[in-house]
Residue, then its C-alpha position, 0 to 999 in steps of 0.5 A: x446097074x447102069x452108071x446113070x442109075x448108080x448116080x441116082x442112087x448115090x444122090x439119094x444117099x446124100x439126103x435123108x427124106x423124100x416122098x413116096x408116090x403111090x395110089x389109094x383107091x386109084x387116087x395118087x398119094x404122096x407120103x413123106x418117108x425117111x430113106x437109106x440106100x443099101x446094096x442099090x436098094x432104097x429102104x423106106x421108113x414110114x408111118x405104119x398106119x394108114x392105107x398108103x402102106x398097104x397100097x404100096x406093098x407089091x405095087x409099082x411106086x415112085x420115090x423122090x428126093x432132092x436137095x432143092x432147099x439146101x443152098x448148094x450150088x448144084x441142085x438136083x432132084x431124083x426119082x426112082x420107080x420100082x416095086x415096093x415090098x415090106x421088109x424087116x431091115x437088118x440091125x445095121x440098116x436100122x442104125x442108118x435111119x437114126x432117131x425116129x420121130x415121136x409122132x406123125x400127124x398127131x399119132x404115135x410113130x410106129x415104123x414100117x419099112x418098104x424096100x424099093x428095087x429101082x427099075x427106072x431112075x430120073x435125075x434132074x440137074x438144075x444149073x448144070x453147066x454142061x447143059x444137061x437138064x435131065x437124065x432118064x435111066x432104064 
């Protein structure tokens, strides 16, 4: 795995939530998800109901997260793109997600899990003193 892609994965490991970008009936959809990083893969936990889950399975998706509201001096945003597959996480992976929400969008929360194997990654650094505004990895 290239060093820039490793950097993107490392940054994702610093936050818990992001947005999954997929499409439903050719329309773009953003879905909030919680994530953990395991063995270079991004495991997502999201609501099991809805078309967005079916649309993401076996499709190329993008997943993004950032620390833009953290108040940190070094702000960043990361996007990984890859194929998403439904998975059954191992017990130790499930433990990293922490407590689950009770409800999402007025419905009881029923978790579903997707795994994104990153093929491309982009890291945007805001306020980077080195002058690098974005890095794109393939």
